[in-house]
N, C-alpha and C positions, 0 to 999 in steps of 0.2 A: 199809387200803389195799390189798387183794392184787391178784391176775391172774400169778403169779410165781412161777418155782421157787422165790427166795428167800422169794417168802410163806410158800410152803407149808413151808418149812425150820425159816423162823422161830416161826411158831404150832408145829411140834412141839418147840422147843426151849423154848418159855414154858409149853405146856399142863403141867409137871410142877412149876409156881408153882402150889399152890393158894393161892392170895393173889391172883391175879389173874382177871377174867372176859374172854376174849379174842373177841372178833369178829375174822371176814376181812369185807371188803366185796368184792364184784366188782361189775363196770359191767356185767356180764352179756350180752356181746357174743360168748361162748365159751356155745353150747348145751350141750354137754358136760363137765360141772364136774366135776372131780377131787375125790374124796372129801377132807375135810379131818377132823381132828381135834377142829375147834373151831363152832361155830357160827358158819355163813354168812351172810351180807344180801346180796343180788343185786337191783343196780339203781341210778337214779343219786339224788340227792338234792335235786335241784334250785339246782344251781350252790352256789358259797359260802355263801350266807346258810343255804341248804339242810340242809347241812351244818351249818353252826354250831350251825343250831336240834337236830338231833340229837343233835352233842356232847353241847351243855348237859343234854337231855333226858334221855339216857342217863349222863349224871357220870362221862363219859370224863375219864379221869386221862392221857392221853398219846396221840398219834397217830403210826402210823409207817407214812409212805410206801412202801410196795413196793412199786407200779404201774408198769408199763413203761417204759422210758426214753424212748417216743413217747407217751406220756400224759400231757404238759405242759398240757394245760389241768385237766385232775385234779391235778394237783400245785399247779398256782396257786391249783387253788379249796380244796385243804389248806392251802396257805400262810394265806391269808386268814382260815378257818375257823377255825384253832388261834388265830391271832394274836387273832379276835375274842372266843374264849372261853377264852383267858388259860391253853395250855396248853401241854405243851413240846412238839414236831414233829421227826423225824427223817428225811430221806431215803434209802432202802437202795437205793443207785444200784449195779449192776455195776457193773465197768470196760469201757470200749468197746473194741471189736478196733483193731487195729493192723494194718497191711499187716508180711509176711513177706519173708524171701528166696521170687522165685516166686511173687508174686501178682501179677497183673496187674487191678487196682484201679483203676478210673474213680469218683470221689467225685461225685456229684451232690446239692442240696439241696432238690430236690421230685421227685414223682413225672411232672411235664410234662418235666422235663429228663430224668430217664430214658426215656421213653417215644420224646424227641428223639434219644435218643445212641441208640435203637437202630437210628434209619435205616428209610428207607422200603423198602429190597430186605427179603426174606422171610428171618426167622432163626430160629431153633430154642432157645428162650425157657425155662427154668427161672423160675418165681417159687415164690420161698417164703414168700408172706404171707398175710395174713389175706384174710376175704370180701371186706371195705370195700376192700382197695388193690387187690386182683388185679381189680376189678371193673374201675379207670380204665384197666387195658391195653386193653380193647375197642374204644378208639380209635384200634386201629394193627391190624386186622383181619387184615393180610398175614402176622402170623408164627403162627410154631406154639409154642402153650404147654402147659409141662409147670406143673400148679398141684398144690403142696400144701397143703395144710391142715388144722386141725383136725375143722372142720365144714363140710359140704358147701356147694360157692359153688352158692349158688339164689337166681333161676335162675343159666344156666351163661352162661360168659361167650360176646357173641352175637360168636362168630370161628366160622369154617369150621375151624378143627383145632388142638385143644386134647383132653388128657389129662389125667384128676383124680387126685389120692392124697390119701387121708384118713390120716394119723398123724399121732401126738402124738412128738414129743421126749421125753429124748433121745436125739437120732441117731446113730450109727456113720460114720466118715470110710470104712471099707472099700463100705459097704451106697449111700454117697450115691456113690461114687464108680460104682460098678456101676449104680445109677439116672439118672445124667446119660449114662454110654454108651451104656445100652440104648436111651435117646432123642434119641441125638445130639445131645447139647444143645451149641450153640456160644456163651453164655452167661446167666450166673445176675444175676437181678436180688432186692437183698436187703436189708434194714435191720440197720444197725450198731447191734443190738440187744445185742451182748457176749453174756457167761457162757459154759456150756460146752454146753448140753442141744442149740444149736441152730450150733454151730461146723463139724458135718462136713462142711456143702456149703461149708463155703470152705476148708475141707483141702483135701478133692474135688477143688476146683476147681482148687486148687491142681496137684493132685498134675498133672491134663489138662489144665495148662498153660491154664486156660478165663479167659476173663474175666468181671470179676463188677464190675456196678452198684449201688455202695455208696452206699444213702440215710445221708446226717450226720442224728446226731441233733439233733434243733430244739434250741432255746436253754431253759433251765432256769429257772423261780425260784430268785433267790437265797436260800437254804435252809443250813441244814447237813446232812452229807450224810455217808454211811459206806458202805465199799467192798463186804461182807461180814456175812451175818449172824452171826461172834462178835462183829464191835463195834458192832450193833445191839442183841444180847445187852446188851453190856457197856454201853452207852448209856440203855438202859433200867433198869439196874440199880443205876446212877448215880442217876438221876433218882427214878425210885421203888425205894428198896429194899423187898427182902420184907418182907410184912406190913403196907404203906402202903398200900397199891392197892385201885382196887375195878374201875374198868375200861379196857383197852386197845385 
């Protein structure tokens, strides 16, 4: 179950095993899908029961949850489905970011809290969020928004001032610093996604002394986890030795 850089890297590591039939499942929230070296399935399953049916019909031997750290509902369904069909499950979870010297983080639990933290006076805000999350900020139209996303924000935010940047990571700190300076950004809004691909904006904010409204990660289901692709490969090789598998 993918949608992350780690999922792509994991598929690349596993594609060399001729005894495995690998498939990546994507939720379909991103229209511009990166090409993979393995088959891709796009769309939901219909909850935990639908996923369990799919796993059973496809005779899947192992399930790896390499979804985004904020995809808690999908992870909950993965745990329930894997338990229902009695197959091993591991979650590939990149470590979250932690504040460093010079960071000015304001941690929030949800977007309502983040919007409230922006205040009533007009500010110049960088939203490095997906389409669904960025749309929530239209309720605070007094701010200028610089919005970066993989897919176009359609319809655009119902606000007087917004600039849109279509880019896919990994990003570079120097370029993100120039982007923040160019648009006079006063505050960055981000999710604590972890990983290297999107960390450039945090480095840029630190260098410029710009505060960051950082959304804490949601509570995730209790399941076994590994922090990187190397350990995910090792887990799979232990659970399903070469020559013993059908589908993953």
